[in-house]
C-alpha positions as CSV (number, residue, x, y, z in Angstrom):
1,M,0.0,0.0,0.0
2,G,3.0,2.3,0.5
3,A,2.2,3.4,4.1
4,K,5.3,4.2,6.0
5,Q,3.8,4.8,9.5
6,V,1.2,2.0,9.8
7,E,0.9,-1.7,8.9
8,V,-2.5,-3.5,8.7
9,L,-2.9,-7.3,8.5
10,L,-6.0,-9.5,8.2
11,G,-5.6,-12.9,9.7
12,E,-7.5,-16.1,10.5
13,I,-6.5,-17.9,13.7
14,E,-7.7,-21.3,15.0
15,R,-8.7,-22.0,18.6
16,G,-5.9,-21.9,21.1
17,K,-3.6,-20.1,18.7
18,G,-2.5,-16.5,18.7
19,A,0.4,-14.9,20.4
20,L,2.0,-15.9,23.7
21,P,3.2,-13.2,26.1
22,H,5.6,-10.8,24.3
23,H,6.1,-7.1,23.7
24,H,7.2,-4.8,20.8
25,T,9.7,-2.2,21.6
26,G,8.6,1.1,20.1
27,I,5.6,-0.4,18.3
28,E,1.9,0.1,19.2
29,Q,-0.6,-2.6,18.3
30,V,-4.3,-2.8,17.9
31,C,-6.3,-6.0,17.3
32,Y,-9.9,-5.6,16.0
33,L,-11.8,-8.9,16.2
34,L,-14.0,-9.3,13.1
35,E,-15.3,-12.9,13.9
36,G,-15.1,-15.2,16.8
37,T,-13.9,-14.8,20.4
38,A,-10.5,-14.3,22.0
39,H,-8.7,-13.7,25.3
40,A,-6.3,-10.8,25.5
41,E,-4.0,-9.6,28.3
42,V,-1.9,-6.4,28.6
43,A,0.2,-5.3,31.5
44,G,-1.7,-7.7,33.8
45,E,-5.2,-6.7,32.7
46,K,-7.4,-9.5,31.2
47,F,-10.1,-9.1,28.6
48,E,-12.6,-11.4,26.9
49,M,-13.3,-10.3,23.4
50,A,-16.2,-10.8,21.0
51,A,-16.6,-9.8,17.3
52,G,-16.6,-6.0,17.1
53,D,-14.2,-5.6,20.1
54,A,-10.8,-4.1,19.8
55,C,-7.8,-4.1,22.2
56,F,-4.7,-1.8,22.3
57,F,-1.2,-2.9,23.2
58,P,1.0,0.0,24.1
59,A,4.6,-0.1,22.9
60,G,6.9,-2.0,25.3
61,K,4.0,-3.6,27.4
62,T,3.8,-7.3,27.6
63,H,0.6,-8.7,26.0
64,L,-1.0,-11.9,24.7
65,F,-3.8,-12.7,22.4
66,I,-5.4,-16.2,22.2
67,V,-8.4,-17.3,20.2
68,T,-11.2,-19.0,22.3
69,S,-13.7,-19.9,19.5
70,E,-13.2,-22.5,16.8
71,R,-11.6,-19.8,14.6
72,A,-11.4,-16.0,14.5
73,R,-10.7,-13.3,12.0
74,V,-8.7,-10.4,13.2
75,L,-7.5,-7.1,11.9
76,V,-4.1,-6.3,13.4
77,I,-2.6,-2.8,13.1
78,Y,0.9,-1.8,14.0
79,A,2.4,1.7,14.2
80,P,5.1,2.1,13.1
81,P,5.1,-1.1,10.9
82,Y,6.3,-4.3,12.5
83,L,6.8,-5.8,9.0
84,E,5.2,-9.1,10.1
85,R,5.1,-11.7,7.4
86,P,2.3,-14.2,7.8
87,G,3.2,-17.8,6.9
């Protein structure tokens, strides 16, 4: 797309998959759940998410994101770009 300050990814994740506790130095992240349910944690706070919910992970804060439904579709936004390459 040519954006230099933001990266947007669309992904489909199966139950029990997602991201174990980690952090991104200097990168903010937003996850917007399009379909399904998920569990998110950031800096010790826990959230149960449903379609239409979003969560924000501040730069440098440990977070996790795990799908709790059979599958989920999620929009992930990084600023600045993380340059993630889905497999």
